[in-house]
ZAMARGU-4260 file (C-alpha; in steps of 0.2 Angstrom, whole numbers, plus 5000, padded with zeros to 4 digits):
<rodrens>
0) 4938/4543/4908 | 4923/4555/4912 | 4930/4557/4930 | 4947/4562/4923 | 4941/4576/4911
5) 4930/4582/4926 | 4945/4584/4938 | 4955/4592/4922 | 4942/4604/4920 | 4941/4611/4939
10) 4960/4610/4939 | 4961/4623/4925 | 4946/4632/4933 | 4954/4632/4949 | 4970/4639/4941
15) 4961/4652/4931 | 4952/4659/4947 | 4969/4659/4957 | 4977/4668/4941 | 4961/4681/4941
20) 4963/4683/4960 | 4982/4682/4961 | 4990/4682/4946 | 4982/4698/4936 | 4985/4707/4952
25) 5004/4704/4954 | 5006/4706/4936 | 4996/4724/4936 | 5008/4728/4951 | 5024/4724/4941
30) 5019/4736/4927 | 5013/4749/4940 | 5028/4749/4950 | 5040/4749/4934 | 5032/4764/4929
35) 5025/4773/4944 | 5035/4788/4942 | 5028/4791/4926 | 5009/4785/4929 | 5008/4795/4946
40) 5017/4811/4938 | 5004/4811/4925 | 4990/4809/4937 | 4996/4825/4944 | 5002/4836/4930
45) 4987/4832/4919 | 4976/4845/4928 | 4976/4863/4923 | 4982/4868/4938 | 4999/4858/4938
50) 5000/4857/4917 | 5017/4862/4913 | 5025/4856/4930 | 5037/4842/4934 | 5036/4831/4947
55) 5050/4821/4956 | 5046/4807/4970 | 5058/4801/4984 | 5048/4785/4985 | 5033/4777/4976
60) 5024/4762/4983 | 5010/4755/4973 | 4999/4739/4976 | 4984/4735/4967 | 4969/4724/4970
65) 4952/4721/4965 | 4946/4733/4979 | 4957/4747/4971 | 4975/4753/4972 | 4985/4756/4988
70) 4997/4772/4984 | 5010/4782/4996 | 5022/4794/4990 | 5037/4800/5001 | 5046/4817/4998
75) 5036/4822/4984 | 5042/4838/4973 | 5031/4846/4961 | 5037/4862/4952 | 5038/4872/4935
80) 5047/4868/4919 | 5061/4882/4915 | 5052/4887/4900 | 5035/4889/4911 | 5026/4907/4905
85) 5026/4920/4917 | 5009/4924/4913 | 5002/4907/4923 | 5002/4904/4940 | 5017/4894/4946
90) 5016/4880/4958 | 5029/4873/4970 | 5023/4858/4982 | 5034/4848/4994 | 5026/4835/5004
95) 5032/4823/5016 | 5022/4810/5014 | 5005/4807/5004 | 4994/4790/5006 | 4979/4785/4995
100) 4969/4771/4995 | 4955/4762/4987 | 4959/4770/4968 | 4947/4765/4956 | 4956/4764/4939
105) 4941/4760/4928 | 4932/4776/4934 | 4949/4785/4931 | 4951/4780/4914 | 4932/4778/4910
110) 4925/4793/4918 | 4939/4803/4920 | 4935/4802/4939 | 4944/4800/4955 | 4937/4790/4968
115) 4946/4786/4984 | 4941/4776/4999 | 4955/4786/5010 | 4968/4801/5007 | 4982/4807/5020
120) 4992/4819/5017 | 5006/4825/5029 | 5018/4840/5031 | 5012/4847/5013 | 5019/4864/5009
125) 5012/4874/4994 | 5020/4889/4987 | 5012/4898/4971 | 5020/4912/4960 | 5007/4922/4950
130) 5006/4939/4942 | 4994/4952/4945 | 4978/4946/4949 | 4969/4958/4939 | 4980/4953/4923
135) 4981/4935/4926 | 4969/4925/4913 | 4971/4907/4914 | 4959/4904/4900 | 4967/4916/4888
140) 4970/4912/4870 | 4989/4915/4873 | 4999/4901/4864 | 5007/4889/4876 | 5020/4876/4870
145) 5015/4863/4881 | 4997/4853/4880 | 4986/4862/4891 | 4978/4850/4906 | 4961/4843/4909
150) 4953/4844/4925 | 4944/4828/4932 | 4925/4827/4931 | 4924/4823/4949 | 4936/4819/4965
155) 4928/4807/4977 | 4934/4803/4993 | 4927/4794/5007 | 4938/4799/5020 | 4951/4813/5019
160) 4964/4820/5034 | 4977/4833/5031 | 4991/4835/5044 | 5000/4853/5045 | 4996/4859/5027
165) 5004/4876/5021 | 4999/4888/5006 | 5007/4904/5001 | 5004/4914/4987 | 5016/4926/4981
170) 5017/4941/4968 | 5031/4935/4955 | 5035/4953/4952 | 5040/4959/4969 | 5042/4943/4978
175) 5029/4948/4991 | 5016/4938/5000 | 4996/4939/4995 | 4990/4926/5007 | 4996/4914/5018
180) 4988/4899/5028 | 4999/4888/5040 | 4995/4873/5050 | 4980/4867/5042 | 4973/4851/5048
185) 4957/4844/5043 | 4948/4827/5043 | 4932/4825/5033 | 4922/4811/5027 | 4913/4809/5009
190) 4921/4824/5000 | 4914/4827/4982 | 4923/4840/4971 | 4916/4841/4951 | 4921/4850/4937
195) 4903/4859/4939 | 4910/4866/4956 | 4925/4872/4948 | 4916/4881/4935 | 4901/4889/4946
200) 4908/4904/4953 | 4900/4901/4972 | 4901/4883/4974 | 4916/4875/4983 | 4914/4857/4986
205) 4901/4844/4994 | 4906/4836/5011 | 4896/4826/5024 | 4906/4831/5039 | 4923/4841/5042
210) 4931/4849/5055 | 4948/4855/5058 | 4960/4871/5062 | 4971/4884/5055 | 4985/4890/5066
215) 4988/4905/5056 | 4981/4915/5041 | 4985/4931/5034 | 4979/4943/5018 | 4989/4957/5012
220) 4980/4971/5003 | 4980/4989/4999 | 4996/4988/4988 | 5003/4978/5003 | 5002/4992/5015
225) 4989/4982/5027 | 4987/4964/5031 | 4973/4955/5040 | 4978/4941/5051 | 4968/4928/5060
230) 4976/4916/5073 | 4970/4898/5080 | 4954/4896/5068 | 4944/4881/5073 | 4928/4874/5061
235) 4915/4860/5062 | 4903/4855/5053 | 4894/4844/5066 | 4893/4857/5078 | 4890/4870/5065
240) 4902/4882/5074 | 4917/4892/5067 | 4930/4902/5080 | 4943/4912/5079 | 4955/4915/5094
245) 4962/4931/5087 | 4960/4943/5072 | 4969/4958/5068 | 4971/4971/5054 | 4989/4977/5055
250) 4995/4994/5045 | 5012/4992/5041 | 5015/5009/5041 | 5014/5022/5055 | 5001/5034/5055
255) 5010/5050/5047 | 5019/5039/5034 | 5005/5030/5029 | 4995/5046/5027 | 5009/5055/5017
260) 5006/5041/5003 | 4990/5047/4999 | 4987/5064/4990 | 4970/5066/4998 | 4962/5063/5015
265) 4962/5046/5020 | 4960/5036/5037 | 4973/5025/5045 | 4965/5010/5054 | 4970/4996/5065
270) 4961/4982/5073 | 4968/4974/5087 | 4966/4957/5097 | 4947/4953/5092 | 4940/4936/5095
275) 4927/4930/5084 | 4913/4916/5085 | 4899/4911/5073 | 4887/4900/5080 | 4873/4889/5071
280) 4882/4890/5054 | 4875/4884/5038 | 4890/4875/5031 | 4881/4867/5018 | 4874/4885/5011
285) 4893/4890/5012 | 4900/4876/5003 | 4887/4876/4990 | 4882/4891/4986 | 4893/4903/4996
290) 4882/4910/5006 | 4887/4916/5024 | 4872/4912/5035 | 4873/4909/5054 | 4863/4913/5068
295) 4874/4924/5079 | 4893/4932/5075 | 4900/4936/5092 | 4916/4947/5092 | 4925/4950/5109
300) 4936/4960/5116 | 4940/4971/5100 | 4951/4987/5099 | 4949/4999/5083 | 4961/5013/5080
305) 4958/5026/5066 | 4968/5041/5063 | 4965/5055/5049 | 4975/5071/5045 | 4965/5086/5042
310) 4979/5096/5035 | 4977/5083/5019 | 4965/5090/5007 | 4948/5084/5007 | 4943/5071/4994
315) 4927/5077/4989 | 4925/5067/4973 | 4924/5052/4987 | 4907/5047/4992 | 4907/5033/5007
320) 4892/5022/5006 | 4878/5022/5018 | 4875/5006/5029 | 4862/5000/5017 | 4874/5001/5002
325) 4888/4993/5014 | 4877/4978/5016 | 4871/4977/5000 | 4887/4978/4992 | 4896/4964/5003
330) 4901/4952/4988 | 4895/4936/4996 | 4877/4933/5000 | 4876/4935/5020 | 4862/4933/5032
335) 4868/4934/5052 | 4851/4936/5063 | 4863/4945/5078 | 4880/4952/5077 | 4885/4953/5096
340) 4900/4964/5103 | 4907/4962/5119 | 4919/4973/5128 | 4926/4983/5113 | 4937/4999/5112
345) 4935/5012/5097 | 4946/5026/5096 | 4948/5041/5084 | 4962/5053/5081 | 4961/5068/5070
350) 4974/5081/5066 | 4966/5096/5064 | 4971/5109/5050 | 4977/5123/5062 | 4991/5128/5072
355) 4989/5114/5085 | 5004/5103/5088 | 4994/5088/5093 | 4980/5076/5087 | 4963/5077/5095
360) 4957/5061/5101 | 4938/5053/5107 | 4937/5035/5112 | 4922/5024/5118 | 4927/5008/5129
365) 4917/4995/5136 | 4907/4995/5120 | 4892/4981/5121 | 4882/4979/5106 | 4869/4968/5097
370) 4865/4972/5078 | 4849/4961/5073 | 4847/4956/5055 | 4861/4959/5044 | 4857/4952/5026
375) 4858/4957/5009 | 4847/4942/5002 | 4832/4947/4993 | 4820/4934/5000 | 4826/4937/5019
380) 4824/4959/5016 | 4806/4952/5008 | 4802/4946/5025 | 4811/4960/5036 | 4820/4975/5029
385) 4825/4983/5047 | 4844/4982/5053 | 4843/4988/5072 | 4857/4992/5083 | 4857/4995/5101
390) 4873/4998/5110 | 4879/5005/5127 | 4898/5010/5131 | 4908/5023/5141 | 4914/5039/5132
395) 4932/5044/5137 | 4931/5032/5151 | 4919/5042/5161 | 4900/5047/5153 | 4889/5033/5149
400) 4881/5031/5131 | 4866/5022/5125 | 4862/5019/5107 | 4848/5013/5095 | 4847/5015/5077
405) 4834/5006/5066 | 4840/5006/5047 | 4829/5002/5032 | 4839/4991/5021 | 4827/4992/5007
410) 4824/5011/5008 | 4835/5018/4992 | 4837/5035/5002 | 4846/5026/5017 | 4832/5031/5029
415) 4838/5029/5047 | 4832/5034/5064 | 4842/5037/5078 | 4839/5038/5097 | 4850/5037/5112
420) 4858/5045/5130 | 4873/5053/5134 | 4875/5052/5155 | 4884/5061/5169 | 4900/5066/5157
425) 4911/5079/5163 | 4914/5092/5151 | 4931/5092/5153 | 4933/5075/5147 | 4930/5082/5129
430) 4944/5093/5130 | 4956/5080/5122 | 4946/5080/5107 | 4939/5101/5109 | 4955/5108/5111
435) 4965/5105/5096 | 4951/5107/5084 | 4942/5121/5090 | 4953/5131/5101 | 4940/5130/5115
440) 4940/5119/5130 | 4929/5116/5145 | 4933/5123/5161 | 4920/5116/5171 | 4902/5107/5169
445) 4894/5092/5169 | 4881/5084/5155 | 4869/5076/5166 | 4858/5069/5151 | 4861/5071/5133
450) 4845/5063/5125 | 4845/5063/5105 | 4830/5058/5094 | 4835/5061/5075 | 4828/5055/5058
455) 4838/5055/5043 | 4843/5049/5026 | 4857/5050/5013 | 4854/5070/5012 | 4849/5076/5027
460) 4842/5072/5045 | 4832/5082/5058 | 4826/5079/5076 | 4827/5087/5093 | 4842/5087/5108
465) 4838/5088/5125 | 4854/5094/5135 | 4853/5095/5153 | 4871/5101/5162 | 4875/5112/5175
470) 4890/5124/5179 | 4896/5125/5161 | 4910/5136/5158 | 4923/5136/5145 | 4940/5144/5141
475) 4945/5152/5125 | 4962/5147/5121 | 4966/5153/5104 | 4982/5148/5096 | 4992/5149/5112
480) 4995/5129/5116 | 5002/5126/5131 | 5003/5144/5138 | 4992/5156/5150 | 4977/5164/5144
485) 4981/5183/5139 | 4970/5196/5142 | 4960/5195/5127 | 4957/5176/5128 | 4951/5179/5147
490) 4938/5193/5140 | 4933/5184/5127 | 4929/5169/5140 | 4921/5180/5152 | 4908/5187/5139
495) 4904/5170/5130 | 4901/5162/5148 | 4890/5177/5153 | 4881/5181/5139 | 4881/5168/5128
500) 4882/5150/5136 | 4870/5148/5149 | 4879/5138/5164 | 4865/5127/5167 | 4850/5120/5159
505) 4838/5119/5165 | 4840/5135/5173 | 4838/5143/5190 | 4820/5146/5186 | 4818/5127/5181
510) 4815/5133/5162 | 4823/5118/5150 | 4829/5123/5133 | 4828/5110/5120 | 4838/5110/5105
515) 4833/5107/5087 | 4843/5096/5074 | 4847/5099/5056 | 4862/5095/5047 | 4865/5092/5028
520) 4877/5077/5025 | 4893/5080/5018 | 4894/5067/5004 | 4913/5063/5006 | 4911/5058/5025
525) 4908/5041/5032 | 4891/5037/5040 | 4899/5042/5058 | 4904/5058/5054 | 4886/5062/5049
530) 4879/5055/5065 | 4891/5066/5076 | 4887/5081/5066 | 4869/5078/5069 | 4870/5077/5086
535) 4883/5091/5087 | 4868/5102/5077 | 4858/5100/5093 | 4870/5103/5106 | 4874/5120/5096
540) 4856/5124/5096 | 4854/5120/5114 | 4869/5132/5118 | 4866/5146/5105 | 4848/5147/5101
545) 4848/5142/5084 | 4833/5134/5077 | 4829/5121/5063 | 4825/5134/5049 | 4840/5145/5054
550) 4852/5129/5052 | 4844/5125/5035 | 4846/5142/5027 | 4865/5141/5034 | 4867/5125/5025
555) 4860/5131/5009 | 4871/5146/5008 | 4886/5136/5012 | 4883/5125/4996
</rodrens>
């Protein structure tokens, strides 16, 4: 009898064990699959972003065991209710396949935390519709009939794989795209997103390793007049690298059409075909604190075109920032040891405020430069507050330019020093800019060497220019564009070349004339205009003999 009792006990124990390990999962799976749409739909729509939305599935496959739940979704669609308020973001999501494994129900129900072993999402397309981003306020006191969602305390996934992920946000009022991401594919390990991350303004998430690519991304701004595009973006936390094959800034309107949309002077700007590469990037600093930190940012083969129409009224209330203010005003903390520019091209066109039928143009090609210590982080500025620019280029495809600038980032006055040279520049190469703007053009002459040494700040700058040239002669053209000089213009040109402007410096006796630099900054103009006017004042001083004191008195009278 005793043996029989032991046998019965063992049989019951075995049945209990079998029920626990096989029966409970069986009945749990029966329940889960019979309520799959409702359970999975609630997991999605309980969050703040998806509250007020509906979910439909083509197929739901749930399989529970003690290691976690396997969940496979095919043909997923999420869309807002018909009575969804226009004041909130509407999201429409379509996905071919979502595969989740290792879901821990205990953590979900007890700690409101999603823990997964792996997540795989394929061919996901998300489109969001929202009102003006300035007026959008998801945390307003507006009464919403539907219960508001509740975000999870944390989402933890050991392995994440996204394949062909696309996102687009549109303006609900005009159905125009604000930003777009196409062809996002990612592989990540130990991904963690917490509710604290959602609340923190700079934190994104935590991840041990992540790598992937984006085929295309774009951002529309300036009332949809401009579009910033990036093609073939590749990133890797393990390699600490990020590269973009092509970056462009597209102005959707032509030069004059764009300018006419504004009452005051404004620049029309386009950027073409730049390639960017960040090396030794600190991904942890970016993900956790929103800090952009990198050893080097390389920009290759960039082309920048700028156009301005001087016939528009000058915006005297506009106050463009100096370099130290631009760096300090970047909305994200940033520290880049070196920005390297290779094979660049910058073109500036200006339609003058006169009867010229064309715009003037100046351009720099074969630009190669290094900018050292770009930072707005206080700790970094305390260690080193000088930003240094060294650049060389060709001007108008002919003359050689070398430039060295030091900017003191913590100086409230915007103090800087600027040294450089322009060599072997035919004077006639500048006619494309001089003729429309000044009604004067160079007939002959070569600038052998123009050396400048300037100190300045936000208010004024001064220094010295030594311009060596030979055989310089100018023609006064006046308003007779495209026509031969008349007799008065010929006389004016003759007298100017003989009496005002020396044809050689040094002269025939070897005497070298130096020019003095002084210019009071026009507060409504950008820094590059300021730099050019400083150098130009020294060139004018060389030709006319004006000294710094005379230029100061003239500037004071013009105020």
